[in-house]
TIVOLUM-801580 format. One line per 2 residues: their letters; for each residue x, y, z of N, C-alpha, C. Coordinates in Angstrom, 3 decimals. Layout:
BEGIN
a) X/Y/Z/X/Y/Z/X/Y/Z; ...
***
This chain:
BEGIN
mv) 51.687/62.516/137.147/53.073/62.821/136.528/53.922/62.216/136.598; 54.567/61.806/135.632/55.723/60.612/135.385/57.105/61.226/135.949
rr) 57.884/60.775/136.789/58.987/61.234/137.043/60.170/60.463/136.163; 61.212/61.312/135.766/62.076/60.961/134.915/63.494/60.859/135.369
pi) 64.296/59.962/135.377/65.658/59.901/136.206/66.548/61.186/135.479; 66.809/61.863/136.588/67.723/62.995/136.265/69.184/62.540/136.173
pt) 69.660/62.958/134.355/71.033/62.489/134.313/71.975/62.650/135.401; 72.841/61.711/135.466/73.984/61.918/136.310/75.065/63.040/135.520
fa) 75.948/63.466/136.641/77.075/64.085/136.162/77.766/63.190/135.153; 78.311/62.053/135.181/78.813/60.768/134.792/78.419/60.744/133.433
al) 76.711/60.475/133.377/76.195/60.255/132.013/76.375/61.688/131.356; 76.301/62.942/131.471/76.654/64.126/130.739/77.903/64.024/130.111
cl) 78.823/63.538/131.057/80.447/63.698/130.737/80.402/62.515/129.874; 80.135/61.751/129.788/79.983/60.495/128.877/79.592/61.157/127.545
ga) 78.434/61.814/127.546/77.822/62.477/126.452/78.682/63.373/125.891; 79.553/64.075/126.512/79.868/65.321/125.810/81.438/64.877/125.658
la) 81.967/63.934/125.854/82.896/62.769/125.334/82.840/62.270/123.975; 81.626/61.692/124.141/80.926/61.298/122.698/80.933/62.130/121.544
vl) 80.375/63.232/122.192/80.380/64.544/120.964/81.511/64.762/120.389; 82.628/65.270/121.505/84.078/65.442/121.342/84.865/64.462/120.219
va) 84.599/63.349/120.853/85.255/62.218/120.072/84.651/62.063/118.458; 83.477/62.204/118.430/82.890/62.252/116.904/83.391/63.226/116.026
wc) 83.647/64.520/117.072/83.741/65.691/116.314/85.336/65.564/115.897; 86.079/65.042/116.631/87.799/65.163/116.280/87.757/63.754/115.111
ls) 87.014/62.845/115.158/86.924/61.889/114.220/86.791/62.698/112.770; 85.739/63.381/112.947/85.291/63.998/111.618/86.117/65.261/111.112
ar) 86.874/65.804/112.205/87.573/66.637/111.526/88.735/66.106/111.208; 89.280/64.925/111.719/90.648/64.133/111.272/90.187/63.592/109.777
ae) 89.270/63.344/109.535/88.643/62.350/108.081/88.848/63.891/107.211; 88.448/65.216/107.708/88.345/65.864/106.678/89.541/66.808/106.111
tp) 90.617/66.529/107.219/92.001/67.167/106.934/92.683/66.617/105.710; 93.083/67.227/104.673/93.595/66.451/103.698/95.246/66.451/104.141
pp) 95.769/65.304/103.437/97.063/64.910/103.494/98.095/65.957/103.174; 99.158/66.251/103.508/100.095/67.212/102.942/100.509/66.855/101.359
rl) 100.645/67.983/101.021/100.964/67.628/99.223/102.177/68.171/99.320; 103.249/67.781/98.443/104.388/68.254/98.115/104.427/69.643/97.509
aq) 105.318/70.448/98.277/105.341/72.132/98.180/105.914/72.325/96.456; 105.756/73.311/95.775/106.194/73.239/94.388/107.684/74.365/94.566
id) 108.493/73.967/95.167/109.887/74.923/95.454/110.976/73.992/94.751; 111.976/74.869/94.010/113.171/74.056/93.584/114.077/73.828/94.792
rn) 115.052/73.057/94.280/116.039/72.604/95.291/116.837/73.882/95.836; 117.120/75.024/94.668/117.918/76.051/95.338/117.043/76.791/96.354
gv) 115.537/76.804/95.993/114.779/77.726/96.835/115.205/76.890/98.399; 114.634/75.586/98.221/114.791/74.870/99.712/116.253/75.165/100.184
li) 117.404/75.224/99.795/118.546/75.333/100.249/118.677/76.555/100.898; 118.164/77.665/100.149/118.621/79.412/100.527/117.297/79.254/101.786
li) 116.319/78.583/101.974/115.417/78.862/103.062/116.039/78.006/104.208; 116.895/76.819/104.060/117.049/76.304/105.220/118.586/76.876/105.643
rt) 119.202/77.393/104.843/120.439/77.831/105.201/120.298/79.020/105.755; 119.133/80.185/105.115/119.273/81.432/105.927/118.792/81.386/107.277
al) 117.727/80.381/107.533/117.059/80.113/108.677/118.168/79.818/110.021; 118.601/78.853/109.559/120.048/78.423/110.235/120.993/79.391/110.777
ia) 121.328/80.073/109.538/122.553/81.005/109.903/121.763/82.270/110.663; 120.715/82.907/110.384/119.919/83.598/111.244/120.348/83.054/112.622
ld) 119.585/81.941/113.304/119.510/81.318/114.789/121.127/81.288/115.084; 122.130/80.758/114.273/123.221/80.946/114.391/123.756/82.290/115.012
qa) 123.548/83.226/114.186/124.189/84.644/114.408/123.420/84.855/115.270; 122.121/84.754/115.864/121.741/85.438/116.794/122.229/84.854/118.249
nk) 122.428/83.414/118.222/123.108/82.715/119.386/124.830/83.409/119.629; 125.192/83.514/118.512/126.483/84.258/118.713/126.594/85.563/119.292
tg) 125.626/86.517/118.977/125.651/87.962/119.302/124.705/88.167/120.303; 123.733/87.128/120.848/122.600/87.448/121.777/121.578/88.240/121.399
ny) 122.124/88.767/120.028/120.967/89.759/119.418/119.774/88.836/118.657; 118.315/88.698/118.953/117.633/87.773/118.133/116.629/88.756/117.483
sv) 116.763/89.738/117.134/115.639/90.689/116.487/115.937/90.270/115.041; 117.103/90.312/114.464/116.921/89.903/112.991/116.343/88.412/112.853
lr) 116.608/87.831/113.489/115.997/86.206/113.669/114.121/86.470/113.530; 114.181/87.644/114.399/112.455/88.027/114.846/112.120/88.527/113.441
el) 112.733/89.699/112.618/112.055/90.297/111.776/112.191/89.605/110.397; 112.957/88.331/110.331/113.039/87.469/109.272/111.682/86.365/109.542
ga) 111.074/86.539/110.361/109.969/85.441/110.627/108.484/85.786/110.146; 107.590/85.370/109.876/106.136/85.971/109.515/105.715/86.150/110.841
pa) 104.428/86.923/110.463/104.148/88.178/111.522/103.622/87.116/112.887; 103.028/85.795/112.549/102.855/84.923/113.594/104.196/84.206/114.571
fq) 105.170/84.243/113.688/106.333/84.132/114.658/107.138/85.469/115.430; 106.897/86.358/114.917/107.160/87.630/115.587/105.963/88.188/116.789
vn) 105.530/87.378/117.190/104.895/87.236/118.479/105.785/87.176/119.512; 106.392/86.266/119.257/107.839/86.247/120.158/108.692/87.293/120.320
sa) 108.899/87.964/121.200/109.747/89.298/121.205/111.495/88.557/120.994; 112.378/89.441/120.875/113.526/89.206/120.815/113.957/88.415/122.159
vk) 113.595/89.151/123.048/113.832/88.588/124.535/113.098/87.039/124.699; 112.310/86.847/124.359/111.927/85.496/124.458/112.414/84.679/123.412
la) 112.284/84.896/122.322/113.605/84.138/121.464/114.969/83.881/122.219; 115.358/84.897/122.920/116.757/84.622/123.527/116.737/83.436/124.820
ei) 115.204/83.735/125.575/115.088/82.782/126.566/115.020/81.114/125.802; 114.330/81.218/124.692/114.026/79.734/124.013/115.406/79.118/123.424
fa) 116.406/80.008/123.412/117.578/79.168/122.494/118.770/79.763/123.741; 118.273/80.027/124.809/119.453/79.981/125.932/120.249/79.002/126.311
kq) 119.868/77.570/125.823/120.758/76.562/126.187/121.579/76.499/125.053; 121.305/76.603/123.809/122.159/76.528/122.690/123.359/77.602/122.618
rn) 122.873/79.097/123.051/123.975/80.143/123.473/125.035/79.572/124.021; 124.202/79.263/125.287/125.305/78.891/126.386/126.195/77.644/126.505
dh) 125.681/76.914/125.129/126.534/75.627/124.924/127.486/76.062/123.886; 127.622/77.526/123.127/128.280/77.823/122.306/128.077/77.018/120.972
ld) 127.025/76.534/120.681/126.434/75.733/119.475/127.025/76.533/118.206; 127.608/75.981/117.403/128.080/76.664/116.139/127.376/75.926/114.949
ls) 126.738/76.362/114.375/125.736/76.066/113.176/126.750/76.542/111.656; 127.593/77.098/111.910/128.124/77.679/110.400/128.547/76.645/109.546
gv) 128.707/75.483/109.985/128.864/74.658/108.923/127.719/74.108/108.199; 126.709/74.554/108.196/125.369/74.542/107.317/125.722/75.246/105.950
va) 126.661/76.079/106.179/126.931/76.810/104.789/127.546/75.809/103.536; 128.247/75.029/104.486/129.182/74.021/103.420/128.594/72.687/103.003
ie) 127.778/72.377/104.288/127.603/70.859/104.234/126.400/70.987/103.505; 125.827/70.133/102.655/124.734/69.491/102.020/123.705/69.146/102.914
pq) 122.567/69.552/103.197/121.570/68.932/103.709/120.826/67.519/103.525; 120.459/67.048/104.067/119.737/65.605/103.815/118.266/65.643/104.298
lt) 117.254/65.602/103.422/115.869/66.006/103.863/115.173/64.435/104.611; 114.751/64.609/105.447/113.957/63.433/105.766/112.337/63.650/105.726
vl) 111.973/64.892/105.798/110.672/65.611/105.176/110.947/66.380/103.958; 110.342/65.836/102.891/110.596/66.758/101.814/109.576/68.071/102.019
pq) 109.715/69.204/101.272/108.866/70.283/101.403/107.360/70.089/101.164; 106.400/70.121/102.265/105.381/69.844/102.124/104.343/70.610/102.508
ie) 103.288/70.779/101.823/102.268/71.844/102.229/101.552/71.582/103.248; 101.253/71.677/104.571/100.722/71.163/105.478/98.847/71.693/105.368
an) 97.749/71.031/106.254/96.771/71.514/105.593/96.339/72.744/106.365; 97.160/73.436/107.276/96.995/74.817/107.741/97.346/75.628/106.825
gl) 98.086/75.145/105.621/98.827/76.244/104.482/100.307/76.469/104.746; 101.000/76.020/105.919/102.216/76.160/106.299/103.173/75.266/105.443
mh) 104.587/75.456/104.947/105.328/74.725/104.355/105.882/74.073/105.488; 106.368/72.557/105.606/107.090/71.807/106.647/108.294/71.039/105.669
ma) 109.493/71.006/106.199/110.530/70.368/105.941/111.320/69.979/107.031; 112.121/68.798/107.318/113.088/68.749/108.208/114.294/67.754/107.548
gf) 115.442/67.739/108.447/116.346/66.874/107.653/117.403/66.990/108.829; 118.587/66.963/108.280/119.834/66.885/108.863/120.918/67.181/108.301
fp) 122.418/67.673/108.684/123.668/68.076/108.271/124.139/66.645/108.618; 125.133/65.946/107.406/125.586/64.922/108.173/127.212/65.046/108.490
sv) 127.368/65.590/109.195/128.526/65.990/110.048/128.968/64.887/111.050; 130.361/64.823/111.264/130.995/63.882/112.093/131.867/64.769/112.947
pq) 132.020/64.842/114.500/131.399/63.613/115.291/129.701/63.753/115.509; 129.091/64.828/115.519/128.118/65.305/115.745/127.017/65.678/114.413
ql) 125.761/65.569/114.372/125.043/65.880/113.158/123.959/66.936/113.649; 123.812/67.946/112.979/122.597/68.761/113.196/121.353/68.619/112.384
sf) 120.265/68.283/113.272/118.893/67.884/112.763/117.919/69.142/112.870; 117.313/69.448/111.970/116.477/70.822/111.903/114.883/70.223/111.293
dl) 113.847/70.948/111.960/112.464/71.083/111.644/112.135/72.344/111.514; 111.605/72.555/110.221/111.441/74.069/110.036/109.939/74.234/109.463
ly) 109.040/75.207/109.860/107.976/75.567/109.230/108.075/76.974/108.681; 107.332/77.120/107.641/107.150/78.463/106.832/105.591/79.064/106.589
ap) 105.444/79.960/106.764/104.298/80.628/106.351/104.214/81.275/105.078; 103.451/81.467/104.069/103.573/82.477/103.085/102.830/83.597/103.490
vn) 103.893/84.879/102.962/103.497/86.037/103.200/104.033/87.115/102.487; 102.946/87.757/101.516/103.123/88.311/100.516/104.047/87.653/99.293
gq) 103.407/86.374/98.960/104.246/85.628/97.971/105.403/85.217/98.230; 106.065/85.496/99.572/106.913/84.737/100.095/107.239/83.957/101.078
wh) 108.059/82.954/101.200/107.890/82.219/102.676/108.663/82.874/103.692; 107.997/83.185/104.888/108.955/83.349/106.208/108.684/82.513/107.141
lf) 109.871/82.211/107.792/110.114/81.430/108.939/108.728/81.495/110.032; 108.354/80.172/110.377/107.107/80.369/111.441/107.508/79.566/112.310
gi) 108.437/78.278/112.345/108.609/77.327/113.415/109.976/77.159/112.914; 110.879/76.990/113.975/112.172/76.010/113.972/112.964/75.451/115.180
sv) 113.339/74.445/115.203/113.625/73.303/116.002/115.025/72.897/115.491; 116.125/73.006/116.341/117.529/72.395/115.890/117.754/71.565/117.190
ki) 118.361/70.564/116.747/118.788/69.750/117.545/120.169/69.147/117.218; 121.571/68.881/118.180/122.646/68.256/117.599/122.457/66.847/118.457
gs) 122.845/65.893/117.607/123.016/64.343/117.895/124.246/63.823/117.590; 124.515/62.628/117.517/125.594/61.583/117.301/125.418/61.537/115.817
aa) 126.459/61.343/114.999/126.357/61.311/113.767/126.550/59.530/113.678; 126.967/58.890/114.658/127.599/57.650/114.370/126.174/57.044/114.938
pa) 125.660/55.535/114.201/124.792/54.661/114.790/125.178/54.099/116.012; 124.267/53.857/116.580/124.239/53.748/118.002/124.284/52.245/118.176
ap) 125.319/50.926/118.606/124.943/49.796/118.829/123.970/49.581/119.575; 123.365/48.573/119.816/121.986/48.261/120.753/123.016/47.621/122.221
dp) 122.312/47.779/123.384/123.034/47.270/124.608/123.185/45.902/124.649; 123.994/45.300/125.230/124.280/43.838/125.243/123.319/43.432/125.977
pa) 123.001/41.986/125.965/121.647/41.674/126.383/122.455/41.458/128.356; 121.473/41.510/128.749/121.580/41.075/130.334/122.100/39.644/130.667
gp) 123.397/39.444/131.385/123.428/37.931/131.827/124.871/37.876/131.310; 125.392/36.498/131.749/126.903/36.183/131.129/127.184/36.261/129.657
pp) 128.163/36.385/129.417/128.496/36.466/127.884/128.619/35.131/127.227; 128.006/34.485/126.081/128.287/33.119/125.905/129.839/32.656/125.662
pa) 129.907/31.689/125.733/131.243/31.002/125.837/132.007/31.275/124.667; 133.222/31.522/124.334/133.896/31.763/123.196/134.034/30.665/122.688
ak) 134.004/30.306/121.077/133.904/29.127/120.561/135.662/29.185/120.543; 136.107/27.756/120.572/137.356/27.230/121.008/137.749/27.200/119.507
lq) 139.166/27.834/119.107/139.658/27.671/117.625/140.280/26.511/117.893; 140.517/25.830/116.404/141.442/24.901/116.690/142.806/25.117/115.578
gp) 143.924/25.232/116.204/145.026/25.545/115.324/145.465/24.286/114.342; 146.004/24.540/113.485/146.725/23.381/112.402/147.356/22.139/113.213
sa) 147.102/21.103/113.019/147.780/19.523/113.532/149.402/19.769/113.323; 149.779/19.064/114.070/151.382/18.916/113.907/151.830/18.363/112.439
sq) 150.562/17.511/112.040/151.201/16.947/110.636/150.829/18.096/109.250; 149.974/19.013/109.715/149.608/20.219/108.740/150.890/21.164/108.585
qv) 151.194/21.748/107.598/152.443/22.458/107.170/151.192/24.016/107.210; 151.564/24.837/107.721/151.041/26.454/107.735/152.041/27.258/106.942
ps) 151.686/27.569/105.642/152.225/28.411/104.865/152.906/29.871/105.532; 154.089/30.266/105.841/154.622/31.512/106.120/154.706/32.488/105.387
tt) 154.586/33.494/105.809/154.870/34.581/104.612/155.608/35.511/105.436; 156.639/36.329/104.523/157.526/37.115/105.080/157.528/38.305/103.986
aa) 157.825/39.549/105.060/157.307/40.952/104.048/158.868/41.273/103.816; 158.959/41.730/102.771/160.270/42.588/102.255/160.326/43.674/102.849
rp) 161.270/44.077/103.857/161.358/45.596/104.421/162.762/46.064/103.993; 162.534/47.311/103.935/163.878/48.163/103.362/164.786/48.009/104.683
***
C-alpha cells in the first residue's frame, strides 16, 4: 500500500482561492459594459428632481413614507423608520434641497443601463457656495423607472487650491523701479 500525503489546510485554501479567483475573472469577463439608457432629457430631469424633492420633503417633515412608496419593491424593503435613520444627519443639518427645482443639473454619469438592468445616473447641481452631488439608481417596474438607490452629498463648489509645499517660502523676486533718468508717465483721473 502506497501512502499519499494528505493535503494540508493551506493547500486546500489555496486551491479554493484559485477556483474563486478564476470564477470571479470569468464572471467579470462575461459582464457586459453599461449601455446608454433610451430616455430623453425631460425624462431624466423628472426622475432626478422628483427623487431629490421627495427626499427634501421627507427630511423636512420627518415622514419618509412617500419616499419609500415612490421606490421600487427592493427599495421598499427599507421601512420609513429605517430611511429616517439613514438620512438623519441630513435632516438634523437642515439640508435644503429645494434649489434642485430651479437649477439645471450637470450629469457626470449619463443615464446608463447597468449589467443588472438598473438605470444609473450621477451628477451635481452647480450652486454657490456649496453644490449638491447625487448618485441615483432606478429599477424598471411595470414599464416605469422607480427609485432603487439614492445618495446625496453637499460639497464645496469652489475648486480647492493644493496645499502649499512644506518648507520656507521661496525668496521674493526683487522688483526694480525706474531709474532716476527714466520718466514714468503719470496718469490722472478726472473726478467730479
